[in-house]
N, C-alpha and C positions, 0 to 999 in steps of 0.2 A: 743697582738692580731694582731697589725699592722705587726710585723715581721713574724707572722705565715702566714698571707695572702701573703706577699711578697715571702716567701719560697715556698708556694703552687704554685704561679704563675711561679716562676723560674723552679720548677720541672715539671710543666705542659707544658711549652714551647717546650721542645724536643719532648714530646709525640705528640703535635699538629703538629709539623713539620714533624714527621714521618707519621702521619695520612694523611696530605695533600700531602706528597710526593708520597704516594701510590695511590692517586686518579688519574684517567685518566685526562689528560690535556684538551682533547677535548670531549665534550658530544657526546655520540653515538646516532645516529638517526636510529633505526631499519627500515628496509624495506624488501620487498620480493625480495631477491637476486635471479635472474633467473638461476644461475648455477645449473646444475644437480649434483647429488652426485656421486663421484668416490672414491672408497676405495680399498686399496691394500690388497692382501691376499697371502697366501702360500709363505712366504719369498720373496715377490716382484716378483713373477712369474705369478701373475694373478691380474686382475682388475675387480671389480664389478661396473657395470654401471647401475645406477637407473634412471628410468624415473622420471620427476619432480612430486612430491607428489604421488609416487607410491611405493608399497612394492615389486613389481616384478622387477627382474633385469637380466641383461646379465652378464655372467662370461667369460671374455676374457682371455684365457691362451696362453701359447706358442705353444700348440698343439690343442687339441679339445676345442671347446667352448660350453657353456651351456646357456640355457634360463630357468630361475627358476620362476615359477608362484606360488604365495601363494594363494590358493583357499580355503577359509574357514578353514576347519580342516585338509587339506592335502596340500602337496607340489608337484607340477608337474614339472618334469625336462625334457627338450628336449636337446639332444646332437647334436652338429653340428661337424661332424667328419672332420679331415684334415689329408691328407697323410703327413708323415714326410718330404719327399723330397719337399713338396710344402707348408710347414708350414710358410715359410716367405712370402707367397703370402697373399694379403688382400682379404679375402672372402667377399661375399655379406653380410653375417651376421655381420662381423666385421665392414664393411663400414657403415652399418645402424647405429651402435652405435657410431662410430666415428663422423658421421654427427650429431647425437643427441647432443653429447658433444660439437662439434664445434659450432653449432647454439646457444647453451646456452652461450658459451663464446662470440660470436659475439654480442648478445643482451646485455650481461653484459658490454662489452666494450663500446657500444653505450650509455648506461645509465651512465657509469662511466665518460665518456667524458662530458656528459651533467652536471653531478654533479660538475665536475672540473670547467666548464665554469661558472656555477651559484654560485660557491664557497660554495657548500653544503658540508662543511667539515665533518659534523656529519655522513652523508651517506658514504663519502669516507673512514673514519676511521672504520666505521662498516663493510664495504666490505672487509677491510684488514684482517679480521678474517677468511675469506673464500677463497679469490682469490689466495693467494700464494700456499696453499695446493692443490687447484684445478689445478694450472699450473703444479706443480710437477707431479700429478697423470695423467694429460693430456699427458705430455711427456711419462710417463710410459705406458699409454694405447697405444699410437702410436708405442712405442718400442716393447711391448709384442705382439701386433698384427703382427709385423714383425718377431716374434720369436727371438728377440734380446734385452733382458731387459737392457743391458748396452749401448745401442745405443746413448742415450742422457745424459749419465753421466756427460759430460763436461758442458752441458747447465744447468742441475739441480744443479751442484756444484756452479754455479754462485751465487745462492740465498739461498742455504741451510744454515741454521743457522741465517738467517736474518729476520726470522718471527717466531711468536708463534701462536698456534691455541687457541687464547683467545680473547674474546671480549674486555678485558681491558688491552691488551698488551701495554707496554710502547714503544715497537718497532713501533707499529702502530702510536702512537702519534708523535714520532720522524720523521717518514716517512712523514706524512701528514703536519707536521709543516715545513718541508723543502719546500714542494710545496706552502704552504701559504706564505712563506717569500722569495721565489726566483721566481720571475715572469718568468724569462727566462726558468728555469727548468720546471715550470708549463706548459708553452707553448709547450715545447718539449714533455712533457708527453701527452698533449692533441693530438698533431700531431701524436705521436707514437701510441696512442690508436686508432685513426681513420685509420691510415695506416694498423695496424694489422687487424682490423675488415674488412677493404676493401680487403686485401690479402686473408683472410680466406674465404670470400664469393666468390672470384674469383677461389680459389682452389677447393672449394666445387662444383662450377658450371662446371669448366673445367675438373676436374679430378674425384672427389669423385662421382658425379652424372652422370658421363659419362660411358655409357655401354661399350665403347671401351677403357676404361682406362687401364693403365699398372698396373697389380696386384702387381708388385714388387716395385712400387714407393709409398712412404708414403707422406711426406711433400714436397711441391714445394720449390725450393731454395728461392723464394721470401717470403714465409711464414716463413721458418727457419730464414731468416735474420731479418724480421720485428718482429718476436716473441722474438728473442734474444735481439734485440735493445730495445723493450718495457720493457723486464725484467731488463735490465741494468739501464734504466731511472727510472723505477718504484721503484727499490730497492736502488737507489742512488749510483749506481756503476759508477765510472769514465769511460767515453767512449771516444774513439778517435773522432776527428772532423768528423761530419756527416752532409751532406747537407740535410736539411729538406725541404720537399715540402708540403706546407699547402694544406689540402683538405677542403677549405672553412672554415677555422678556424678563427672566428672573434677575 
């Protein structure tokens, strides 16, 4: 009987190890992530942009754009035509939804930096199931609005394969544990979050919301730089020495 119990325990140990190994290391703390939904369509030549908690959406394509309204038992579609020779211009319709996506990213970054400061790791690891995919599709939204889907391939390639669309991804645990265990990296990430949020707001105010804006310009150079730097720090990619300027980061 004693040998039987010992044998059972020995056989059970590997099973227990496998079970615990599959468990996420950090407990997820769900919250209302303010990112709007962006989804790719038509072989990455179109992006659907949903308003928060809404079934209606804009379809931004390389040429004509659509607004799709789901009204009870019917679907209403409004087409926003673009001339081919001006398809690389940002139309007012496209700007409206770029601003919508940008503001949701700004708010998310503000909340993210607060969670980092307060060491709310459960919220940070929960956000990781949504933010990487949003960042990829945000780049694609900007590129497709300019009629150039390949425009940000280099930036997207930096973090492609470094995330999974899963609440319980081990990649999320590994990422957040780096921040937990490396105070210097954590501070850089907080500063990069604040800087990106700040630059996005300046870009929106000076360019996107400016009636006299240049229709051929998408991202400002400052936004491109701060977005790429944030991505490198967020995904644990080695970066060259960079002079960080704290924006009131305690």
